[in-house]
C-alpha positions as CSV (number, residue, x, y, z in Angstrom):
1,X,81.8,82.5,123.8
2,X,82.8,82.4,120.1
3,X,79.8,82.5,117.8
4,X,79.6,81.2,114.2
5,X,79.1,84.8,113.1
6,X,82.3,85.8,114.9
7,X,84.3,83.0,113.2
8,X,82.8,84.1,109.8
9,X,83.9,87.7,110.4
10,X,87.4,86.6,111.4
11,X,87.6,84.4,108.3
12,X,86.7,87.2,106.0
13,X,89.3,89.4,107.6
14,X,91.9,86.7,107.1
15,X,90.9,86.2,103.4
16,X,91.4,90.0,102.8
17,X,94.8,90.0,104.5
18,X,96.0,86.9,102.7
19,X,94.9,88.2,99.4
20,X,96.5,91.6,100.0
21,X,99.8,90.1,101.2
22,X,100.0,88.0,98.0
23,X,99.4,90.9,95.8
24,X,101.8,93.1,97.7
25,X,104.5,90.4,97.3
26,X,103.9,90.3,93.5
27,X,103.0,93.9,92.6
28,X,104.0,96.2,95.4
29,X,101.7,98.7,97.2
30,X,101.2,101.1,94.2
31,X,100.4,98.2,91.9
32,X,97.8,96.6,94.2
33,X,94.3,97.9,93.8
34,X,91.3,97.4,96.1
35,X,89.3,95.8,93.3
36,X,92.1,93.2,92.9
37,X,92.1,92.4,96.6
38,X,88.3,92.0,96.5
39,X,88.5,89.7,93.5
40,X,91.3,87.6,94.9
41,X,89.6,87.2,98.3
42,X,86.1,86.8,96.9
43,X,84.8,89.4,99.4
44,X,82.9,92.7,99.0
45,X,83.9,96.3,99.4
46,X,81.6,96.6,102.4
47,X,83.5,93.7,104.1
48,X,86.9,95.4,103.4
49,X,85.8,98.7,104.9
50,X,84.1,97.0,107.8
51,X,87.3,95.3,108.8
52,X,89.7,98.0,107.7
53,X,88.0,101.5,107.9
54,X,91.3,103.0,106.8
55,X,90.9,101.2,103.4
56,X,93.8,100.0,101.4
57,X,96.5,101.6,103.5
58,X,95.3,99.9,106.8
59,X,94.8,96.6,105.0
60,X,98.2,96.7,103.5
61,X,99.8,97.6,106.8
62,X,98.2,94.5,108.4
63,X,99.2,92.3,105.5
64,X,102.8,93.5,105.7
65,X,102.8,93.0,109.5
66,X,101.6,89.4,109.1
67,X,104.1,88.7,106.3
68,X,106.9,90.1,108.5
69,X,105.8,87.8,111.4
70,X,105.6,84.8,109.2
71,X,109.1,85.3,107.8
72,X,110.3,85.9,111.4
73,X,108.9,82.5,112.4
74,X,110.7,80.9,109.4
75,X,114.0,82.6,110.2
76,X,113.7,81.6,113.9
77,X,113.1,78.0,112.8
78,X,116.2,78.0,110.6
79,X,118.3,79.6,113.3
80,X,117.2,77.2,116.0
81,X,117.6,74.1,113.8
82,X,121.1,75.0,112.5
83,X,124.4,74.5,114.2
84,X,125.4,78.1,113.7
85,X,124.2,81.3,112.0
86,X,126.4,80.7,109.0
87,X,124.6,77.5,108.2
88,X,121.2,79.1,108.8
89,X,121.9,82.0,106.4
90,X,123.0,79.6,103.7
91,X,119.8,77.7,104.2
92,X,117.8,80.9,104.2
93,X,119.3,82.0,100.9
94,X,118.5,78.6,99.4
95,X,114.9,78.7,100.6
96,X,114.4,82.2,99.2
97,X,115.8,81.0,95.8
98,X,113.5,78.0,95.8
99,X,110.4,80.1,96.7
100,X,111.2,82.7,94.0
101,X,111.8,80.2,91.2
102,X,108.8,78.1,92.3
103,X,106.6,81.3,91.8
104,X,108.1,81.8,88.3
105,X,109.9,84.9,89.7
106,X,106.6,86.6,90.6
107,X,106.8,86.7,94.3
108,X,109.7,88.6,95.9
109,X,109.7,90.2,99.3
110,X,106.5,91.9,100.2
111,X,108.3,94.3,102.6
112,X,110.9,95.2,100.0
113,X,108.4,96.0,97.2
114,X,106.2,98.0,99.6
115,X,109.2,99.9,101.0
116,X,110.4,100.9,97.6
117,X,107.1,102.3,96.3
118,X,105.2,103.6,99.4
119,X,107.5,104.1,102.5
120,X,107.9,107.8,101.8
121,X,104.2,108.3,101.3
122,X,102.7,106.3,104.1
123,X,103.8,106.0,107.7
124,X,101.6,103.0,108.2
125,X,103.5,101.1,105.4
126,X,106.9,102.4,106.5
127,X,106.3,101.4,110.0
128,X,105.1,97.9,109.2
129,X,108.1,97.3,106.9
130,X,110.5,98.7,109.5
131,X,109.0,96.5,112.2
132,X,109.4,93.4,110.1
133,X,113.0,94.1,109.1
134,X,113.9,95.0,112.7
135,X,112.5,91.7,113.9
136,X,114.5,89.7,111.3
137,X,117.7,91.7,112.2
138,X,117.1,91.0,115.9
139,X,116.8,87.3,115.4
140,X,120.0,87.1,113.3
141,X,121.9,89.3,115.7
142,X,120.8,87.3,118.7
143,X,122.0,84.1,117.1
144,X,125.3,85.6,116.2
145,X,125.8,86.7,119.8
146,X,125.1,83.1,120.8
147,X,127.8,82.0,118.4
148,X,130.3,84.3,120.2
149,X,130.1,87.6,118.4
150,X,130.0,90.8,120.4
151,X,126.7,92.6,120.4
152,X,128.0,95.4,118.2
153,X,129.6,93.0,115.6
154,X,126.5,90.8,115.7
155,X,124.3,93.7,114.8
156,X,126.6,94.8,112.0
157,X,126.8,91.3,110.5
158,X,123.1,90.9,110.7
159,X,122.6,94.2,108.8
160,X,125.1,93.1,106.2
161,X,123.6,89.7,105.7
162,X,120.0,90.9,105.4
163,X,121.0,93.7,103.1
164,X,122.9,91.3,100.9
165,X,120.1,88.8,100.7
166,X,117.4,91.4,100.1
167,X,119.5,92.9,97.3
168,X,120.2,89.4,95.9
169,X,116.4,88.7,95.9
170,X,115.7,91.8,93.8
171,X,118.5,91.0,91.4
172,X,117.4,87.3,91.1
173,X,113.9,88.4,90.4
174,X,115.0,90.9,87.7
175,X,117.2,88.4,86.0
176,X,114.9,85.5,86.6
177,X,117.9,83.6,87.8
178,X,118.4,82.3,91.4
179,X,122.2,82.6,91.1
180,X,122.5,85.9,93.1
181,X,120.8,84.3,96.1
182,X,123.0,81.2,96.0
183,X,126.1,83.2,95.6
184,X,125.2,85.6,98.4
185,X,124.3,82.8,100.7
186,X,127.6,81.0,100.0
187,X,129.7,84.1,100.5
188,X,127.9,85.3,103.6
189,X,128.3,81.8,105.1
190,X,132.0,81.7,104.3
191,X,132.5,85.2,105.7
192,X,130.8,84.3,109.0
193,X,132.8,81.1,109.3
194,X,136.1,82.7,108.5
195,X,135.6,85.7,110.8
196,X,133.8,83.9,113.6
197,X,135.3,84.6,117.1
198,X,137.4,81.8,118.5
199,X,135.9,80.3,121.6
């Protein structure tokens, strides 16, 4: 039976994870301090180490895992609600551009920022980021296969699309201009339509 105390503990854990995920998205792993997480989550250091004995690294790993899963859910929704992968990728690029501009260019991809500044130092961080990326690639490749691409080509096109969009997101954030995402989305969509296998 779930007690009120159990719910309270779970809520505190979620507050910590959500705060860490937001900070990682804006500042990366190196730029995110434990004190900032505690302030943003309105929790205590004791609570953090109760839920995450491994400290910042363990908390960040969980936050990145959840961000990866949330983005996978969003990608899955786009792929399932679009007539083809080309349309979904164009919609994905537009959504990324809107989210970035709505955040005043503060919130990029949490996995990208963490990968760039911590993947070589922490296996926990590298693993969480790799798992997230692999799930996104798998969803894209699966949809491309359903659209008639061979498995090998579907996997290659998924890698190209995700790499282009992640790079465009970084460029858009640096320039404070969503154009790289819109351009990448349009060109990727055109490429997939022009090269799509004939059924």
